[in-house]
KOLSEDO-454151 format. One record per residue (C-alpha): residue in three letters; z negated, y, x. Coordinates in steps of 0.25 Angstrom, whole numbers, padded with zeros to 4 digits, always signed. Each point is the difference from the previous one (the first is absolute). Example, Ala and Ser with C-alpha at 12.3 -4.5 7.8 and 13.67 -1.06 7.14 Angstrom:
2
Ala-0031-0018+0049Ser+0002+0014+0006
***
This chain:
230
Unk-0095+0005+0040Unk+0010+0010+0005Unk-0005+0015+0000Unk+0006+0013+0003Unk-0004+0015-0001Unk+0006+0012-0007Unk-0004+0014-0003Unk+0003+0008-0013Unk-0005+0013-0006Unk-0004+0003-0015Unk+0009+0009-0008Unk-0002+0006-0014Unk+0014+0004-0004Unk+0009-0011-0006Unk+0014-0001-0006Unk+0014-0002+0005Unk+0001+0014+0006Unk-0012-0002+0008Unk+0004-0013+0005Unk+0014+0005+0004Unk-0007+0011+0008Unk-0009-0010+0007Unk+0012-0008+0004Unk+0007+0012+0006Unk-0012+0002+0008Unk+0000-0014+0006Unk-0011-0005-0009Unk+0000-0011-0011Unk-0007+0001-0013Unk-0010-0011-0004Unk-0011-0004-0008Unk-0013-0009+0003Unk-0007-0007-0012Unk-0011-0010-0002Unk-0010-0006-0009Unk-0011+0010+0004Unk+0010+0011+0003Unk+0007+0010-0008Unk+0015+0001+0004Unk+0001+0010+0011Unk+0014+0007+0004Unk+0002-0001+0015Unk+0010+0006+0010Unk+0004-0009+0012Unk+0007+0002+0013Unk+0014-0006-0002Unk+0001-0003+0015Unk-0013-0006+0001Unk+0002-0009-0012Unk+0014-0004+0005Unk-0005-0004+0013Unk-0011-0008-0006Unk+0009-0008-0009Unk+0009-0004+0012Unk-0012-0008+0005Unk-0007-0006-0012Unk+0002-0008-0012Unk-0003+0010-0011Unk-0003-0009-0011Unk-0012-0007+0007Unk-0005+0009+0011Unk-0013+0007-0003Unk+0001+0015+0004Unk-0012+0008+0004Unk+0004+0013-0007Unk-0006+0013+0005Unk+0000+0011-0011Unk-0005+0013+0005Unk-0011-0006+0009Unk-0004-0012-0009Unk+0005-0014+0001Unk+0004-0010-0011Unk+0005-0014+0002Unk+0014-0001-0008Unk+0012-0008-0002Unk+0014+0005-0002Unk+0004-0004-0014Unk+0013+0007-0002Unk+0010+0007+0008Unk+0010+0008-0008Unk+0014+0003+0007Unk+0012+0009-0003Unk+0010-0009-0007Unk+0011+0004+0010Unk-0006+0005+0013Unk-0011-0010-0001Unk-0010+0011+0005Unk-0014-0002-0004Unk-0003+0010-0012Unk-0014-0005-0004Unk-0011-0010+0004Unk-0012-0006-0008Unk-0012-0005+0007Unk-0012-0008-0007Unk-0014+0002+0005Unk-0006-0014+0003Unk-0014-0004-0003Unk-0008-0009+0009Unk-0001-0014-0007Unk+0010+0003-0011Unk+0012-0009+0001Unk+0014+0006+0000Unk+0014-0006-0002Unk+0009+0001+0012Unk+0013-0006+0005Unk-0001-0008+0013Unk+0013-0003+0008Unk+0004-0015+0002Unk+0004-0003+0014Unk+0007-0014+0002Unk-0003-0007+0013Unk+0009-0010+0007Unk+0014-0006-0002Unk+0001-0010-0011Unk+0004-0015+0003Unk+0011+0001-0009Unk+0006+0012+0007Unk-0002-0006+0014Unk+0006-0014-0003Unk+0009+0002-0012Unk+0005+0014+0000Unk-0008+0004-0012Unk-0002+0014-0005Unk-0014+0006-0001Unk-0002+0009-0012Unk-0012+0008-0002Unk-0002+0002-0014Unk-0013+0008+0000Unk-0003+0011+0011Unk-0013+0005-0006Unk-0013-0006-0007Unk-0008+0007-0010Unk-0015-0002+0002Unk-0013+0006-0005Unk-0010+0003+0012Unk-0011+0008+0005Unk+0006+0012+0008Unk-0008-0004+0012Unk+0007-0013+0000Unk+0014+0003-0003Unk+0009-0010+0009Unk+0011+0006+0008Unk+0009-0011-0003Unk+0002-0015-0004Unk+0006-0009+0010Unk+0007-0012-0006Unk+0005-0012+0009Unk+0013-0005-0004Unk+0003-0008+0012Unk-0001-0014-0008Unk+0009+0004-0011Unk+0013-0009-0002Unk+0012+0003-0009Unk-0004+0000-0014Unk-0014+0003+0003Unk-0008+0013-0004Unk-0014+0006+0002Unk-0007+0006-0011Unk-0011+0010-0002Unk-0011-0010-0002Unk+0003-0006+0014Unk-0004+0014+0007Unk-0013+0000+0007Unk-0008+0012-0006Unk-0013+0005+0006Unk-0013+0000-0008Unk-0001+0011-0010Unk+0015+0002-0002Unk+0005-0002-0014Unk+0014-0003-0001Unk+0007+0006-0012Unk+0014-0006+0001Unk+0003-0013-0007Unk-0004-0012+0008Unk+0013-0007-0002Unk+0009+0011+0005Unk+0009-0004+0011Unk-0002+0008+0013Unk+0011-0007+0008Unk+0010-0011-0001Unk+0010-0007+0009Unk+0013-0002-0006Unk+0012-0009+0004Unk+0011+0007+0009Unk+0011+0006-0008Unk+0012-0009+0000Unk+0013+0006+0007Unk+0011+0000-0010Unk+0013-0005+0006Unk+0013+0007-0004Unk+0007-0007-0011Unk+0013-0006+0006Unk+0013+0006-0007Unk+0007-0010-0008Unk+0014-0005+0005Unk+0007+0005-0012Unk-0006+0014+0002Unk+0006+0001+0014Unk+0014-0003-0004Unk+0010+0010-0005Unk-0001+0004-0014Unk+0009-0008-0010Unk+0010+0009-0008Unk-0004+0000-0014Unk+0009-0007-0010Unk+0008+0009-0009Unk-0002-0002-0015Unk+0012+0009-0003Unk+0014-0004+0005Unk+0006+0009+0011Unk+0009+0011-0005Unk+0012-0006+0007Unk-0001-0014-0007Unk-0001+0007-0014Unk+0013+0008+0003Unk+0007-0013+0005Unk-0005-0007-0013Unk+0007+0011-0009Unk+0013-0002+0008Unk+0002-0015-0005Unk+0006+0003-0014Unk+0010+0010+0005Unk+0006-0010+0010Unk+0001-0010-0012Unk+0008+0010-0008Unk+0010+0002+0011Unk+0003-0015+0001Unk+0002-0001-0015Unk+0011+0011+0001Unk+0007-0007+0011
***
């Protein structure tokens, strides 16, 4: 189980105006809640929280949160960010109860190079990167390692093939694909240009007679009249 520490202070004032003021002061508004605790508004140092998030997996790390001298074991349940700047604007934490299972997402880490990639140039595709589980907070796995070294082209590994520690209940569908090895993509050869397309274009056939021919046809009756006069 991965753990970390963080400090916060209680606050009584709430609302958008208060939240903006806190952020200007370098603090982030938050809230802690739990089955045996009424929701409590908090103020957290932005620098401390950002430094913490650089080194942990927020979704499955138990955080010992110190609030004005008292400590609670918590999980970060939601981090709200500004849609454009991506700054953190609010954080929700859930207080944990010993022996009470919680649902968390655990990273899936692939181990090894698949046989189909090594010998046949296949492509490894990791379909799932996290696994949803229910587990006692004291036994949250840091990650699930999945050996893919024996996968050949066209073969896959599924959720029900993962080795899960006792006490961990998998919430995802057993038949869901975690990773698969696909055949290498065919390289398309350029289509040869047809010989007819490389020759000079043929001049289109004229449907109407050229103007000169039409004028010549009109001259024939005049020549006939001259011969009759002679």
